[in-house]
VMD Tcl script that draws the C-alpha trace (Angstrom):
set ca {
  {69.63 141.75 64.04}
  {71.96 138.76 64.26}
  {75.00 138.57 66.49}
  {78.30 136.78 65.97}
  {79.32 134.05 68.39}
  {81.76 136.40 70.08}
  {79.09 139.09 70.50}
  {76.70 136.57 72.05}
  {79.39 135.50 74.51}
  {80.31 139.12 75.30}
  {76.70 139.95 76.15}
  {76.54 137.21 78.79}
  {79.81 137.53 80.75}
  {81.79 140.16 82.67}
  {84.56 142.22 81.07}
  {87.15 140.36 83.10}
  {85.84 136.99 81.90}
  {85.75 138.26 78.33}
  {89.40 139.29 78.54}
  {90.26 135.76 79.67}
  {88.21 134.26 76.80}
  {89.94 136.51 74.26}
  {93.39 135.45 75.48}
  {92.34 131.79 75.53}
  {91.16 131.99 71.91}
  {94.39 133.76 70.86}
  {96.44 130.96 72.39}
  {94.20 128.30 70.86}
  {94.67 129.77 67.37}
  {98.46 129.95 67.90}
  {98.85 126.40 69.22}
  {96.28 124.54 67.14}
  {98.41 124.02 63.99}
  {101.05 122.28 66.13}
  {98.99 119.98 68.34}
  {95.46 119.90 66.89}
  {93.51 120.99 69.96}
  {90.30 121.29 67.96}
  {89.37 120.38 64.37}
  {91.05 123.00 62.12}
  {87.85 123.64 60.16}
  {86.13 124.82 63.37}
  {88.62 127.61 64.08}
  {86.80 130.26 61.96}
  {83.69 129.63 64.08}
  {85.54 129.08 67.36}
  {83.36 131.45 69.39}
  {80.15 129.57 68.59}
  {81.44 126.02 68.12}
  {83.64 125.94 71.21}
  {83.33 128.95 73.54}
  {79.55 129.48 73.46}
  {78.97 125.74 73.28}
  {81.00 125.24 76.46}
  {79.60 128.30 78.20}
  {76.15 126.73 78.42}
  {77.48 123.80 80.45}
  {79.24 126.17 82.86}
  {75.93 127.66 83.97}
  {74.48 124.23 84.79}
  {77.16 123.53 87.38}
  {77.32 127.03 88.81}
  {76.52 125.95 92.39}
  {79.09 123.17 92.54}
  {82.22 123.41 94.69}
  {84.43 120.75 93.12}
  {84.29 120.18 89.36}
  {86.25 117.56 87.41}
  {86.42 117.79 83.62}
  {87.59 114.52 82.05}
  {89.32 114.21 78.69}
  {89.74 117.98 78.63}
  {91.78 118.09 75.40}
  {92.03 121.72 74.33}
  {90.15 122.85 77.44}
  {86.50 122.65 76.37}
  {84.46 122.92 78.48}
  {86.87 122.88 81.45}
  {88.82 126.08 80.78}
  {85.62 127.95 79.94}
  {84.29 126.95 83.37}
  {87.61 128.10 84.90}
  {87.31 131.51 83.22}
  {83.70 131.89 84.36}
  {84.35 130.81 87.96}
  {88.00 131.51 88.78}
  {87.58 130.50 92.44}
  {85.96 127.12 91.77}
  {87.88 123.98 92.73}
  {88.35 122.74 89.17}
  {90.43 119.81 87.92}
  {91.13 119.18 84.22}
  {92.14 115.60 83.40}
  {94.00 114.88 80.15}
  {96.42 112.09 79.17}
  {98.09 113.99 76.29}
  {101.14 115.80 77.70}
  {101.17 118.48 74.98}
  {97.54 119.37 75.54}
  {98.23 119.59 79.27}
  {101.06 122.04 78.53}
  {98.67 124.14 76.46}
  {96.03 124.20 79.21}
  {98.61 125.13 81.84}
  {99.74 127.99 79.58}
  {96.16 129.28 79.35}
  {95.76 128.98 83.14}
  {98.96 130.96 83.70}
  {98.22 133.62 81.06}
  {94.61 134.09 82.19}
  {95.45 133.90 85.92}
  {93.10 131.00 86.60}
  {93.20 128.65 89.57}
  {92.29 125.39 87.80}
  {94.59 122.38 88.10}
  {95.66 120.14 85.21}
  {96.28 116.45 85.87}
  {98.29 114.65 83.20}
  {96.78 111.20 83.80}
  {94.57 108.60 82.25}
  {91.17 108.94 83.88}
  {91.18 105.28 84.93}
  {94.39 105.83 86.92}
  {93.17 108.91 88.80}
  {92.54 108.86 92.55}
  {88.80 109.22 93.36}
  {87.96 112.93 93.19}
  {84.62 113.17 95.08}
  {83.38 115.79 92.61}
  {80.06 117.65 92.66}
  {80.25 117.74 88.84}
  {81.99 115.50 86.33}
  {81.83 116.90 82.79}
  {82.92 115.73 79.36}
  {82.59 116.87 75.77}
  {83.10 114.59 72.75}
  {85.02 112.02 74.78}
  {83.23 108.64 74.65}
  {79.85 106.90 74.52}
  {77.63 107.16 77.61}
  {78.27 103.62 78.90}
  {82.01 104.31 78.79}
  {81.59 107.77 80.31}
  {79.61 106.35 83.21}
  {82.38 103.84 83.91}
  {84.99 106.61 83.83}
  {82.98 109.09 85.89}
  {81.41 106.95 88.62}
  {84.44 106.62 90.88}
  {85.01 110.39 90.79}
  {81.49 111.51 91.79}
  {80.52 112.52 95.31}
  {77.44 110.80 96.76}
  {75.22 113.64 95.49}
  {77.32 114.46 92.43}
  {76.03 114.93 88.90}
  {77.40 114.36 85.41}
  {77.12 117.00 82.69}
  {77.79 115.39 79.33}
  {77.48 117.15 75.97}
  {75.88 114.86 73.43}
  {74.58 114.90 69.86}
  {71.89 113.21 67.80}
  {72.83 109.66 68.89}
  {72.17 110.28 72.59}
  {68.89 108.28 72.63}
  {70.73 105.15 71.50}
  {73.51 105.80 74.01}
  {70.98 106.21 76.83}
  {69.33 102.91 75.89}
  {72.70 101.15 75.89}
  {73.65 102.69 79.24}
  {70.44 101.54 80.91}
  {71.47 97.91 80.43}
  {74.10 98.31 83.17}
  {73.22 101.53 84.99}
  {70.32 103.22 86.75}
  {70.17 107.02 86.72}
  {67.94 110.08 86.38}
  {68.46 112.18 83.28}
  {67.44 115.68 82.26}
  {68.06 116.81 78.68}
  {68.92 120.47 78.24}
  {68.61 121.61 74.63}
  {71.89 122.87 73.17}
  {72.04 126.55 72.24}
  {74.50 125.87 69.43}
  {73.16 122.68 67.82}
  {69.57 121.69 67.08}
  {70.54 118.03 67.34}
  {72.59 118.46 70.51}
  {71.82 118.46 74.21}
  {73.52 118.51 77.57}
  {72.62 115.47 79.64}
  {72.38 116.18 83.35}
  {72.78 112.78 85.03}
  {72.02 112.24 88.72}
  {71.73 109.20 90.96}
  {74.15 107.14 88.87}
  {74.40 103.53 90.10}
  {75.78 100.39 88.52}
  {73.28 97.53 88.30}
}
mol new
graphics top color blue
foreach p $ca { graphics top sphere $p radius 0.5 }
foreach p [lrange $ca 0 end-1] q [lrange $ca 1 end] { graphics top cylinder $p $q radius 0.2 }
display resetview
């Protein structure tokens, strides 16, 4: 028996979380033609490509207190984390004002406690986060530069990466030292979540 993306998500979360996911997806479908939150051709497979894909990163930061999602865009993975852990201290950083308006609408409609910051990441006050996450934002060397000032001393990065991650890791090691764990993606054979700890600039 095979399950749809939505069924797989439904089997792994509470009813309350599933209600929030359903409303989030409804809003995403409504808003996407206007402001292109995700690639239009991914909408038919939104539950696998976006919700389930982001859900796997939420579990990896479950124990964190303060979580900062950078370049949040349409809210993946940040709003998925917010739905899963409504009491977590979660900040979503996005420079596009329209996308911020969308995320604030989801937060209001789904009764979430996450905060949206309409800023460029480089201009943000240091956040001292336990987790800094990003999905499809930039190459690893650039992500490290963006994330470092926002990590707590023991903080970790959770970055979703595809088939080119080996090359990106090699490039990053020219200027950074770090420990990395690769967690195989549940939604892409070529993809992985990189759990980065001990990030230091050389």
